[in-house]
MARMAR-79999 format. One record per residue (C-alpha): x, z, y; residue number from 0; residue in one letter. Coordinates in nm, 4 decimals, padded with zeros to 6 digits. Each point is the difference from the previous one (the first is absolute). Example, Ala and Ser with C-alpha at 12.3 -4.5 7.8 and 13.67 -1.06 7.14 Angstrom:
<pt u="01.2300" w="00.7800" v="-00.4500" rovex="0" fipa="A"/>
<pt u="00.1370" w="-00.0660" v="00.3440" rovex="1" fipa="S"/>
# end
This chain:
<pt u="03.3859" w="05.7657" v="04.8862" rovex="0" fipa="M"/>
<pt u="00.3617" w="-00.0441" v="00.0936" rovex="1" fipa="E"/>
<pt u="00.1451" w="-00.3368" v="00.0866" rovex="2" fipa="N"/>
<pt u="00.2349" w="-00.1298" v="-00.2684" rovex="3" fipa="T"/>
<pt u="00.1589" w="-00.3442" v="00.0063" rovex="4" fipa="D"/>
<pt u="-00.1580" w="-00.1648" v="-00.3040" rovex="5" fipa="F"/>
<pt u="-00.2293" w="-00.2904" v="-00.0761" rovex="6" fipa="K"/>
<pt u="-00.3023" w="-00.0158" v="-00.2263" rovex="7" fipa="L"/>
<pt u="-00.0893" w="-00.2801" v="-00.2405" rovex="8" fipa="E"/>
<pt u="-00.2683" w="-00.0474" v="-00.2616" rovex="9" fipa="Y"/>
<pt u="00.1402" w="-00.0114" v="-00.3520" rovex="10" fipa="L"/>
<pt u="00.1335" w="-00.3310" v="-00.1351" rovex="11" fipa="T"/>
<pt u="00.2127" w="-00.0881" v="-00.3021" rovex="12" fipa="D"/>
<pt u="00.3040" w="-00.0124" v="00.2314" rovex="13" fipa="S"/>
<pt u="-00.0201" w="00.3807" v="00.0245" rovex="14" fipa="H"/>
<pt u="00.0208" w="00.0894" v="-00.3695" rovex="15" fipa="T"/>
<pt u="00.3777" w="00.0409" v="-00.0186" rovex="16" fipa="K"/>
<pt u="00.0025" w="00.2234" v="00.3058" rovex="17" fipa="G"/>
<pt u="-00.2822" w="00.2063" v="-00.1470" rovex="18" fipa="L"/>
<pt u="00.2041" w="00.0546" v="-00.3168" rovex="19" fipa="C"/>
<pt u="00.2864" w="00.1297" v="00.2139" rovex="20" fipa="D"/>
<pt u="-00.2376" w="00.2257" v="00.1953" rovex="21" fipa="L"/>
<pt u="-00.1557" w="00.1347" v="-00.3199" rovex="22" fipa="Y"/>
<pt u="00.3407" w="00.0859" v="-00.1444" rovex="23" fipa="K"/>
<pt u="00.1152" w="00.1756" v="00.3183" rovex="24" fipa="R"/>
<pt u="-00.3173" w="00.2072" v="00.0291" rovex="25" fipa="V"/>
<pt u="-00.0809" w="00.0790" v="-00.3644" rovex="26" fipa="F"/>
<pt u="00.3436" w="-00.0485" v="-00.1672" rovex="27" fipa="Q"/>
<pt u="-00.1717" w="-00.2317" v="-00.2479" rovex="28" fipa="K"/>
<pt u="00.0362" w="-00.3711" v="-00.0624" rovex="29" fipa="E"/>
<pt u="-00.2847" w="-00.2491" v="-00.0202" rovex="30" fipa="V"/>
<pt u="00.0160" w="-00.3768" v="-00.0194" rovex="31" fipa="T"/>
<pt u="-00.1249" w="-00.2468" v="00.2581" rovex="32" fipa="E"/>
<pt u="-00.2614" w="-00.1005" v="-00.2552" rovex="33" fipa="E"/>
<pt u="-00.1491" w="00.3502" v="00.0266" rovex="34" fipa="Y"/>
<pt u="-00.1049" w="-00.0587" v="00.3616" rovex="35" fipa="F"/>
<pt u="-00.0855" w="-00.3654" v="-00.0556" rovex="36" fipa="S"/>
<pt u="-00.2428" w="00.0810" v="-00.2816" rovex="37" fipa="I"/>
<pt u="-00.1398" w="00.3213" v="00.1459" rovex="38" fipa="K"/>
<pt u="-00.0908" w="-00.1619" v="00.3335" rovex="39" fipa="Y"/>
<pt u="-00.0986" w="-00.3401" v="-00.1358" rovex="40" fipa="G"/>
<pt u="00.2777" w="-00.1889" v="00.1763" rovex="41" fipa="L"/>
<pt u="-00.0122" w="-00.2602" v="-00.2768" rovex="42" fipa="F"/>
<pt u="-00.3259" w="-00.1189" v="00.1603" rovex="43" fipa="D"/>
<pt u="00.0793" w="-00.1855" v="00.3211" rovex="44" fipa="A"/>
<pt u="-00.3665" w="00.0171" v="00.1043" rovex="45" fipa="E"/>
<pt u="-00.0201" w="00.3786" v="-00.0215" rovex="46" fipa="R"/>
<pt u="-00.0320" w="00.1786" v="00.3353" rovex="47" fipa="I"/>
<pt u="00.2521" w="00.2808" v="00.0426" rovex="48" fipa="Q"/>
<pt u="-00.0840" w="00.3287" v="00.1745" rovex="49" fipa="C"/>
<pt u="00.3260" w="00.1762" v="-00.0893" rovex="50" fipa="A"/>
<pt u="00.2538" w="00.0427" v="00.2806" rovex="51" fipa="T"/>
<pt u="00.3799" w="00.0278" v="00.0109" rovex="52" fipa="V"/>
<pt u="00.2029" w="00.1442" v="00.2866" rovex="53" fipa="A"/>
<pt u="00.3372" w="-00.1639" v="00.0651" rovex="54" fipa="L"/>
<pt u="00.3093" w="00.0632" v="00.2116" rovex="55" fipa="I"/>
<pt u="00.2435" w="-00.2919" v="00.0068" rovex="56" fipa="N"/>
<pt u="-00.1836" w="-00.1489" v="-00.3002" rovex="57" fipa="D"/>
<pt u="00.0545" w="00.3169" v="-00.2052" rovex="58" fipa="D"/>
<pt u="-00.3201" w="00.1625" v="-00.1253" rovex="59" fipa="I"/>
<pt u="-00.0197" w="00.3633" v="00.1088" rovex="60" fipa="I"/>
<pt u="-00.3649" w="00.0682" v="-00.0890" rovex="61" fipa="G"/>
<pt u="-00.2960" w="-00.1321" v="-00.1941" rovex="62" fipa="F"/>
<pt u="-00.3745" w="00.0648" v="-00.0021" rovex="63" fipa="Y"/>
<pt u="-00.1516" w="-00.1461" v="-00.3150" rovex="64" fipa="G"/>
<pt u="-00.3637" w="-00.1122" v="-00.0130" rovex="65" fipa="A"/>
<pt u="-00.1897" w="-00.2832" v="-00.1637" rovex="66" fipa="Y"/>
<pt u="-00.3521" w="-00.1411" v="-00.0032" rovex="67" fipa="L"/>
<pt u="-00.2269" w="00.0571" v="-00.2999" rovex="68" fipa="T"/>
<pt u="-00.3564" w="-00.0948" v="-00.0870" rovex="69" fipa="E"/>
<pt u="-00.2668" w="00.2364" v="-00.1333" rovex="70" fipa="F"/>
<pt u="-00.3383" w="-00.1112" v="-00.1353" rovex="71" fipa="C"/>
<pt u="-00.3351" w="00.1638" v="-00.0587" rovex="72" fipa="D"/>
<pt u="-00.1465" w="00.0549" v="-00.3466" rovex="73" fipa="Y"/>
<pt u="-00.1538" w="-00.3486" v="-00.0130" rovex="74" fipa="N"/>
<pt u="00.3190" w="-00.1632" v="00.1286" rovex="75" fipa="R"/>
<pt u="-00.1869" w="-00.1566" v="00.2922" rovex="76" fipa="K"/>
<pt u="00.0872" w="00.2072" v="00.3076" rovex="77" fipa="D"/>
<pt u="00.3658" w="00.0598" v="00.0855" rovex="78" fipa="T"/>
<pt u="00.2082" w="00.2319" v="00.2123" rovex="79" fipa="L"/>
<pt u="00.3456" w="-00.0825" v="00.1328" rovex="80" fipa="K"/>
<pt u="00.2252" w="00.3040" v="-00.0337" rovex="81" fipa="L"/>
<pt u="00.3638" w="00.0487" v="00.0927" rovex="82" fipa="V"/>
<pt u="00.2018" w="00.2113" v="-00.2410" rovex="83" fipa="H"/>
<pt u="00.2741" w="00.1824" v="00.1899" rovex="84" fipa="T"/>
<pt u="00.2938" w="00.1183" v="-00.2054" rovex="85" fipa="C"/>
<pt u="00.3702" w="-00.0141" v="00.0972" rovex="86" fipa="D"/>
<pt u="00.1241" w="00.2076" v="00.2946" rovex="87" fipa="Y"/>
<pt u="00.3775" w="-00.0493" v="00.0049" rovex="88" fipa="I"/>
<pt u="00.2288" w="00.0879" v="00.2927" rovex="89" fipa="L"/>
<pt u="00.3712" w="00.0718" v="00.0326" rovex="90" fipa="L"/>
<pt u="00.0614" w="00.3661" v="00.0738" rovex="91" fipa="E"/>
<pt u="00.1734" w="-00.0620" v="00.3328" rovex="92" fipa="E"/>
<pt u="-00.3148" w="-00.1646" v="00.1397" rovex="93" fipa="F"/>
<pt u="-00.2483" w="00.2659" v="-00.1043" rovex="94" fipa="R"/>
<pt u="-00.1772" w="00.1942" v="00.2704" rovex="95" fipa="G"/>
<pt u="00.0446" w="-00.2835" v="00.2509" rovex="96" fipa="K"/>
<pt u="-00.3382" w="-00.1676" v="-00.0356" rovex="97" fipa="G"/>
<pt u="00.1242" w="-00.2942" v="-00.2061" rovex="98" fipa="V"/>
<pt u="-00.2511" w="00.0624" v="-00.2775" rovex="99" fipa="L"/>
<pt u="-00.2791" w="00.0126" v="00.2586" rovex="100" fipa="D"/>
<pt u="00.1010" w="-00.3449" v="00.1238" rovex="101" fipa="H"/>
<pt u="00.0126" w="-00.1327" v="-00.3566" rovex="102" fipa="L"/>
<pt u="-00.3466" w="00.1372" v="-00.0758" rovex="103" fipa="Y"/>
<pt u="-00.1605" w="-00.1293" v="00.3196" rovex="104" fipa="L"/>
<pt u="00.1549" w="-00.3440" v="-00.0520" rovex="105" fipa="H"/>
<pt u="-00.1522" w="-00.0158" v="-00.3507" rovex="106" fipa="S"/>
<pt u="-00.3307" w="00.1383" v="00.1263" rovex="107" fipa="L"/>
<pt u="-00.0241" w="-00.2875" v="00.2476" rovex="108" fipa="K"/>
<pt u="00.0134" w="-00.2539" v="-00.2838" rovex="109" fipa="E"/>
<pt u="-00.2480" w="00.1971" v="-00.2115" rovex="110" fipa="M"/>
<pt u="-00.2521" w="-00.0250" v="00.2810" rovex="111" fipa="K"/>
<pt u="00.0871" w="-00.3648" v="00.0589" rovex="112" fipa="Q"/>
<pt u="-00.0891" w="-00.0661" v="-00.3657" rovex="113" fipa="Q"/>
<pt u="-00.3360" w="00.1773" v="00.0417" rovex="114" fipa="N"/>
<pt u="00.0817" w="00.2655" v="-00.2574" rovex="115" fipa="A"/>
<pt u="-00.2715" w="00.2602" v="-00.0540" rovex="116" fipa="D"/>
<pt u="00.2199" w="00.2993" v="-00.0876" rovex="117" fipa="F"/>
<pt u="00.3609" w="00.1046" v="-00.0433" rovex="118" fipa="A"/>
<pt u="00.0647" w="00.2669" v="-00.2634" rovex="119" fipa="Y"/>
<pt u="00.2843" w="00.1650" v="-00.1867" rovex="120" fipa="G"/>
<pt u="00.1016" w="00.2140" v="-00.2972" rovex="121" fipa="F"/>
<pt u="00.2026" w="00.2547" v="00.1934" rovex="122" fipa="H"/>
<pt u="00.3172" w="00.1978" v="-00.0385" rovex="123" fipa="S"/>
<pt u="00.0309" w="00.3178" v="00.2096" rovex="124" fipa="V"/>
<pt u="00.1804" w="-00.1954" v="00.2739" rovex="125" fipa="Q"/>
<pt u="-00.2303" w="-00.3029" v="00.0139" rovex="126" fipa="T"/>
<pt u="-00.3070" w="00.2266" v="00.0002" rovex="127" fipa="Y"/>
<pt u="00.1303" w="00.1799" v="00.3093" rovex="128" fipa="K"/>
<pt u="00.0687" w="-00.3332" v="00.1661" rovex="129" fipa="F"/>
<pt u="-00.3534" w="-00.1245" v="-00.0717" rovex="130" fipa="S"/>
<pt u="-00.1465" w="00.3171" v="00.1469" rovex="131" fipa="Q"/>
<pt u="00.1916" w="-00.0694" v="00.3205" rovex="132" fipa="K"/>
<pt u="-00.2016" w="-00.3217" v="00.0350" rovex="133" fipa="Y"/>
<pt u="-00.3362" w="00.1593" v="-00.0902" rovex="134" fipa="S"/>
<pt u="-00.0377" w="-00.1345" v="-00.3511" rovex="135" fipa="W"/>
<pt u="-00.2920" w="00.1542" v="-00.1907" rovex="136" fipa="V"/>
<pt u="00.0219" w="00.1798" v="-00.3346" rovex="137" fipa="D"/>
<pt u="-00.2001" w="-00.1315" v="-00.2924" rovex="138" fipa="T"/>
<pt u="-00.0142" w="00.0963" v="-00.3678" rovex="139" fipa="L"/>
<pt u="00.3470" w="00.1037" v="-00.1156" rovex="140" fipa="F"/>
<pt u="00.1474" w="-00.0711" v="-00.3425" rovex="141" fipa="F"/>
<pt u="00.0369" w="00.2543" v="-00.2799" rovex="142" fipa="K"/>
<pt u="00.2336" w="-00.0103" v="-00.2996" rovex="143" fipa="R"/>
<pt u="-00.0188" w="00.1052" v="-00.3628" rovex="144" fipa="F"/>
<pt u="00.3111" w="00.0494" v="-00.2131" rovex="145" fipa="H"/>
<pt u="00.0259" w="-00.0788" v="-00.3689" rovex="146" fipa="L"/>
<pt u="00.3151" w="00.1634" v="-00.1372" rovex="147" fipa="Q"/>
<pt u="00.1627" w="-00.2223" v="-00.2611" rovex="148" fipa="L"/>
<pt u="00.3515" w="00.1236" v="-00.0683" rovex="149" fipa="F"/>
<pt u="00.2255" w="00.2938" v="00.0970" rovex="150" fipa="P"/>
<pt u="00.1058" w="-00.0606" v="00.3604" rovex="151" fipa="K"/>
<pt u="00.3603" w="00.1125" v="-00.0366" rovex="152" fipa="K"/>
<pt u="00.0517" w="-00.2198" v="-00.3046" rovex="153" fipa="V"/>
<pt u="-00.1499" w="-00.3008" v="00.1793" rovex="154" fipa="A"/>
<pt u="00.2259" w="00.0615" v="00.3002" rovex="155" fipa="Q"/>
<pt u="00.2980" w="00.0224" v="-00.2295" rovex="156" fipa="G"/>
<pt u="-00.0846" w="-00.3323" v="-00.1615" rovex="157" fipa="L"/>
<pt u="-00.0099" w="-00.1686" v="00.3420" rovex="158" fipa="R"/>
<pt u="00.3289" w="00.1567" v="00.1048" rovex="159" fipa="K"/>
<pt u="00.1811" w="-00.1490" v="-00.2990" rovex="160" fipa="I"/>
<pt u="-00.1277" w="-00.3473" v="00.0836" rovex="161" fipa="G"/>
<pt u="-00.3025" w="-00.0223" v="-00.2291" rovex="162" fipa="M"/>
<pt u="-00.2347" w="-00.1389" v="00.2680" rovex="163" fipa="E"/>
<pt u="-00.0171" w="-00.3533" v="-00.1435" rovex="164" fipa="K"/>
<pt u="-00.0386" w="00.1391" v="-00.3495" rovex="165" fipa="T"/>
<pt u="-00.2904" w="00.2202" v="00.1094" rovex="166" fipa="L"/>
<pt u="-00.1713" w="-00.2999" v="00.1544" rovex="167" fipa="R"/>
<pt u="00.0438" w="-00.2005" v="-00.3211" rovex="168" fipa="K"/>
<pt u="-00.1361" w="00.2908" v="-00.2024" rovex="169" fipa="R"/>
<pt u="-00.3024" w="00.0199" v="00.2298" rovex="170" fipa="L"/>
<pt u="-00.0669" w="-00.3728" v="-00.0253" rovex="171" fipa="E"/>
<pt u="00.0225" w="00.0148" v="-00.3789" rovex="172" fipa="K"/>
<pt u="-00.2395" w="00.2974" v="-00.0109" rovex="173" fipa="A"/>
<pt u="-00.2519" w="-00.1826" v="00.2206" rovex="174" fipa="L"/>
<pt u="00.0452" w="-00.3410" v="-00.1637" rovex="175" fipa="E"/>
<pt u="-00.3138" w="00.0044" v="-00.2149" rovex="176" fipa="S"/>
<pt u="-00.2136" w="00.1224" v="00.2916" rovex="177" fipa="Y"/>
<pt u="00.0966" w="-00.2674" v="00.2542" rovex="178" fipa="I"/>
<pt u="-00.2963" w="-00.2119" v="00.1102" rovex="179" fipa="I"/>
<pt u="-00.0960" w="-00.2697" v="00.2461" rovex="180" fipa="K"/>
<pt u="-00.3146" w="00.0518" v="00.2043" rovex="181" fipa="C"/>
<pt u="-00.1429" w="-00.0501" v="00.3472" rovex="182" fipa="D"/>
<pt u="00.0592" w="00.3315" v="00.1774" rovex="183" fipa="L"/>
<pt u="-00.2027" w="-00.1198" v="00.2967" rovex="184" fipa="D"/>
<pt u="-00.3106" w="00.0022" v="-00.2205" rovex="185" fipa="T"/>
<pt u="00.0642" w="00.3625" v="-00.0980" rovex="186" fipa="L"/>
<pt u="00.0911" w="00.1054" v="00.3536" rovex="187" fipa="N"/>
<pt u="-00.3574" w="00.0137" v="00.1256" rovex="188" fipa="K"/>
<pt u="-00.1888" w="00.3086" v="00.1155" rovex="189" fipa="T"/>
<pt u="-00.3575" w="-00.0056" v="00.1313" rovex="190" fipa="P"/>
<pt u="-00.0244" w="00.0321" v="00.3809" rovex="191" fipa="K"/>
<pt u="00.3809" w="-00.0165" v="00.0346" rovex="192" fipa="K"/>
<pt u="00.2547" w="-00.2561" v="00.1182" rovex="193" fipa="Y"/>
<pt u="00.3010" w="-00.0420" v="-00.2293" rovex="194" fipa="T"/>
<pt u="00.3261" w="-00.1939" v="00.0178" rovex="195" fipa="Q"/>
<pt u="-00.0257" w="-00.3633" v="-00.1055" rovex="196" fipa="K"/>
<pt u="00.2207" w="-00.0314" v="-00.3075" rovex="197" fipa="Y"/>
<pt u="00.0771" w="-00.3708" v="00.0119" rovex="198" fipa="D"/>
<pt u="00.3138" w="-00.1983" v="-00.0849" rovex="199" fipa="S"/>
<pt u="00.1466" w="00.0602" v="00.3478" rovex="200" fipa="A"/>
<pt u="-00.0341" w="00.3770" v="-00.0450" rovex="201" fipa="F"/>
<pt u="00.1778" w="00.0004" v="-00.3360" rovex="202" fipa="F"/>
<pt u="00.2715" w="-00.2348" v="00.1274" rovex="203" fipa="K"/>
<pt u="00.0894" w="00.2656" v="00.2577" rovex="204" fipa="M"/>
<pt u="00.0401" w="00.2561" v="-00.2798" rovex="205" fipa="K"/>
<pt u="00.2665" w="-00.1908" v="-00.1926" rovex="206" fipa="E"/>
<pt u="00.2926" w="00.2006" v="00.1407" rovex="207" fipa="F"/>
<pt u="-00.0373" w="00.2434" v="-00.2920" rovex="208" fipa="C"/>
<pt u="-00.1413" w="-00.0178" v="-00.3562" rovex="209" fipa="P"/>
<pt u="-00.3539" w="00.1124" v="-00.0832" rovex="210" fipa="H"/>
<pt u="-00.1939" w="00.0412" v="-00.3222" rovex="211" fipa="Y"/>
<pt u="-00.3713" w="-00.0741" v="-00.0370" rovex="212" fipa="L"/>
<pt u="-00.1275" w="00.1831" v="-00.3068" rovex="213" fipa="V"/>
<pt u="-00.3230" w="00.0939" v="-00.1708" rovex="214" fipa="E"/>
<pt u="00.0004" w="00.3357" v="-00.1793" rovex="215" fipa="I"/>
<pt u="-00.3094" w="00.1642" v="-00.1481" rovex="216" fipa="E"/>
<pt u="-00.2123" w="-00.2597" v="00.1808" rovex="217" fipa="G"/>
<pt u="00.1523" w="00.0980" v="00.3370" rovex="218" fipa="C"/>
<pt u="00.1922" w="-00.2502" v="00.2131" rovex="219" fipa="T"/>
<pt u="00.3148" w="00.1148" v="00.1824" rovex="220" fipa="L"/>
<pt u="00.2607" w="-00.1694" v="00.2186" rovex="221" fipa="W"/>
<pt u="00.3297" w="00.1843" v="-00.0365" rovex="222" fipa="L"/>
<pt u="00.3389" w="00.0020" v="00.1670" rovex="223" fipa="K"/>
<pt u="00.3151" w="00.1711" v="-00.1241" rovex="224" fipa="Y"/>
<pt u="00.2591" w="00.1330" v="00.2448" rovex="225" fipa="D"/>
<pt u="00.1458" w="00.3310" v="-00.1243" rovex="226" fipa="L"/>
<pt u="-00.3552" w="00.0927" v="-00.1030" rovex="227" fipa="Y"/>
<pt u="-00.3096" w="-00.2000" v="-00.0941" rovex="228" fipa="I"/>
<pt u="-00.2472" w="-00.0421" v="00.2848" rovex="229" fipa="A"/>
<pt u="-00.3592" w="-00.1118" v="-00.0476" rovex="230" fipa="V"/>
<pt u="-00.1034" w="-00.2349" v="00.2788" rovex="231" fipa="G"/>
<pt u="-00.3439" w="-00.0800" v="-00.1364" rovex="232" fipa="F"/>
<pt u="-00.2188" w="00.1511" v="-00.2692" rovex="233" fipa="V"/>
<pt u="-00.3426" w="-00.1132" v="-00.1123" rovex="234" fipa="H"/>
<pt u="-00.2075" w="00.2216" v="-00.2275" rovex="235" fipa="F"/>
<pt u="-00.2803" w="-00.1953" v="-00.1714" rovex="236" fipa="P"/>
<pt u="-00.1907" w="00.3232" v="-00.0650" rovex="237" fipa="E"/>
<pt u="00.0401" w="00.3626" v="00.0994" rovex="238" fipa="S"/>
<pt u="00.0948" w="00.1267" v="-00.3445" rovex="239" fipa="G"/>
<pt u="00.3142" w="-00.2118" v="-00.0343" rovex="240" fipa="R"/>
<pt u="00.2285" w="00.1901" v="00.2410" rovex="241" fipa="A"/>
<pt u="00.0987" w="00.2729" v="-00.2470" rovex="242" fipa="N"/>
<pt u="00.0533" w="-00.2555" v="-00.2785" rovex="243" fipa="Y"/>
<pt u="00.2257" w="-00.1993" v="00.2334" rovex="244" fipa="L"/>
<pt u="00.2175" w="00.3012" v="00.0840" rovex="245" fipa="I"/>
<pt u="00.0535" w="00.0963" v="-00.3631" rovex="246" fipa="E"/>
<pt u="00.0799" w="-00.3559" v="-00.1030" rovex="247" fipa="T"/>
<pt u="00.2426" w="-00.0479" v="00.2896" rovex="248" fipa="L"/>
<pt u="00.1927" w="00.3053" v="-00.1192" rovex="249" fipa="K"/>
<pt u="00.0304" w="-00.1510" v="-00.3465" rovex="250" fipa="K"/>
<pt u="00.1002" w="-00.3458" v="00.1234" rovex="251" fipa="I"/>
<pt u="00.2719" w="00.0901" v="00.2514" rovex="252" fipa="V"/>
<pt u="00.0710" w="00.3654" v="-00.0766" rovex="253" fipa="G"/>
<pt u="00.3216" w="-00.0787" v="-00.1900" rovex="254" fipa="K"/>
<pt u="00.1373" w="-00.2686" v="00.2319" rovex="255" fipa="V"/>
<pt u="00.2092" w="00.2458" v="00.2013" rovex="256" fipa="G"/>
<pt u="-00.1816" w="-00.0316" v="00.3334" rovex="257" fipa="I"/>
<pt u="-00.0908" w="00.3312" v="00.1600" rovex="258" fipa="H"/>
<pt u="-00.3558" w="-00.0575" v="00.1212" rovex="259" fipa="E"/>
<pt u="-00.2853" w="-00.2304" v="00.0869" rovex="260" fipa="L"/>
<pt u="-00.1826" w="00.0533" v="00.3298" rovex="261" fipa="I"/>
<pt u="-00.3466" w="-00.1118" v="00.1037" rovex="262" fipa="F"/>
<pt u="-00.0479" w="-00.0407" v="00.3773" rovex="263" fipa="H"/>
<pt u="-00.3684" w="-00.0441" v="00.0858" rovex="264" fipa="V"/>
<pt u="-00.2038" w="00.0315" v="00.3167" rovex="265" fipa="Q"/>
<pt u="-00.1972" w="00.3199" v="00.0418" rovex="266" fipa="D"/>
<pt u="-00.3722" w="-00.0245" v="-00.0811" rovex="267" fipa="Q"/>
<pt u="00.0466" w="-00.3294" v="-00.1862" rovex="268" fipa="S"/>
<pt u="-00.1559" w="-00.0459" v="-00.3467" rovex="269" fipa="P"/>
<pt u="00.3487" w="00.0115" v="-00.1514" rovex="270" fipa="E"/>
<pt u="00.0719" w="00.3302" v="00.1743" rovex="271" fipa="F"/>
<pt u="-00.3233" w="00.1532" v="-00.1331" rovex="272" fipa="S"/>
<pt u="00.0911" w="-00.0871" v="-00.3592" rovex="273" fipa="L"/>
<pt u="00.3636" w="00.1120" v="00.0202" rovex="274" fipa="L"/>
<pt u="-00.0992" w="00.3206" v="00.1816" rovex="275" fipa="D"/>
<pt u="-00.1816" w="00.1066" v="-00.3155" rovex="276" fipa="N"/>
<pt u="00.3311" w="-00.0226" v="-00.1858" rovex="277" fipa="W"/>
<pt u="00.2411" w="00.1699" v="00.2390" rovex="278" fipa="Q"/>
<pt u="00.0086" w="00.1624" v="00.3430" rovex="279" fipa="E"/>
<pt u="00.1093" w="-00.2532" v="00.2632" rovex="280" fipa="A"/>
<pt u="00.3059" w="00.0342" v="00.2224" rovex="281" fipa="Q"/>
<pt u="00.0439" w="-00.1437" v="00.3527" rovex="282" fipa="P"/>
<pt u="00.1306" w="-00.3554" v="00.0253" rovex="283" fipa="S"/>
<pt u="00.0118" w="-00.2477" v="00.2894" rovex="284" fipa="F"/>
<pt u="-00.1814" w="00.0569" v="00.3267" rovex="285" fipa="K"/>
<pt u="-00.1981" w="-00.3026" v="00.1197" rovex="286" fipa="I"/>
<pt u="-00.0909" w="-00.0752" v="00.3599" rovex="287" fipa="S"/>
<pt u="-00.1204" w="-00.3057" v="00.1867" rovex="288" fipa="Y"/>
<pt u="-00.0421" w="-00.1572" v="00.3417" rovex="289" fipa="L"/>
<pt u="-00.3089" w="-00.2024" v="00.0859" rovex="290" fipa="R"/>
<pt u="00.0921" w="-00.3348" v="00.1557" rovex="291" fipa="L"/>
<pt u="-00.3352" w="-00.1821" v="00.0198" rovex="292" fipa="S"/>
<pt u="-00.3652" w="00.0705" v="00.0730" rovex="293" fipa="D"/>
<pt u="-00.0973" w="-00.0519" v="-00.3655" rovex="294" fipa="S"/>
<pt u="-00.3024" w="00.2095" v="-00.1002" rovex="295" fipa="D"/>
<pt u="00.1743" w="00.0917" v="-00.3291" rovex="296" fipa="V"/>
<pt u="00.1371" w="00.3543" v="-00.0133" rovex="297" fipa="A"/>
<pt u="00.3431" w="00.0470" v="-00.1540" rovex="298" fipa="F"/>
<pt u="-00.1571" w="00.2581" v="-00.2319" rovex="299" fipa="E"/>
<pt u="-00.1574" w="-00.3027" v="-00.1708" rovex="300" fipa="N"/>
<pt u="00.3486" w="-00.1213" v="-00.0989" rovex="301" fipa="V"/>
<pt u="00.1215" w="00.1096" v="-00.3444" rovex="302" fipa="K"/>
<pt u="00.3730" w="-00.0021" v="-00.0666" rovex="303" fipa="L"/>
<pt u="00.2037" w="-00.0101" v="-00.3198" rovex="304" fipa="N"/>
<pt u="00.3620" w="00.1105" v="-00.0263" rovex="305" fipa="F"/>
<pt u="00.0992" w="-00.3571" v="-00.0881" rovex="306" fipa="M"/>
<pt u="-00.1093" w="-00.0978" v="00.3531" rovex="307" fipa="D"/>
<pt u="00.3047" w="00.1887" v="00.1302" rovex="308" fipa="M"/>
<pt u="00.3005" w="-00.2107" v="00.0967" rovex="309" fipa="D"/>
<pt u="00.2488" w="00.1684" v="-00.2338" rovex="310" fipa="I"/>
<pt u="-00.2115" w="-00.0377" v="-00.3142" rovex="311" fipa="F"/>
# end
């Protein structure tokens, strides 16, 4: 790794403005300071931060995003401490100089200090290559299923003429009678598996974008709309309801003007088995992990939902 004159700091709320500037320079998109504050739980002064920023003269030139999460067994008695790794952001002029390696190793030090059991990530092509460099291990990947709702070109045209807010309002009106309140943590239980603890702290860190908890044909779904509708969680009460759900979804949101709805589910999960009977799956996110403790639990005993991902 090359020597570059920068300093490393663990994420604090004093970094959020600089992160907004970094995000805009790298992705040509604007986000608010609240985006980082909510996503990384900076509103909680007691929360330990594993994310790292790289600075030169107090200007942020790189960021490695990661945060601690808690997973529980089926009986909600035994727990695992996992670190979800997500943002890899670096100014172009510093790429290939080992800066990202320094960011990662700085975060890794804190993960181990906090006695985390595993680090894991939903990977892009670039982050997957980076994880391989540090000997991360592949586990069950995600698969996706597409429900076509509306002609794609027409939907794109509606967005281009500034109909985005209107489409969201149409969606919310279409879903209005299906909105429910329920304890997702109760539904998010699979025998012999560890699953994310869906408590108030988890949902607080998801408030940077709107979500919709609905019950349709007896099935519970947690949805997000951002150009298309993504399903972050789906619970089928019985095997026969999947086909009913698909047909009803078409009727409910088929005329809203949104192009498609996409299910992202982990391979070999119960949800995958039911959806695979409806449509052939396509590749989605690669998942890999790094063991950090001597826990006797295998990562294959961890079940993930798409809503566990940082951007959902």
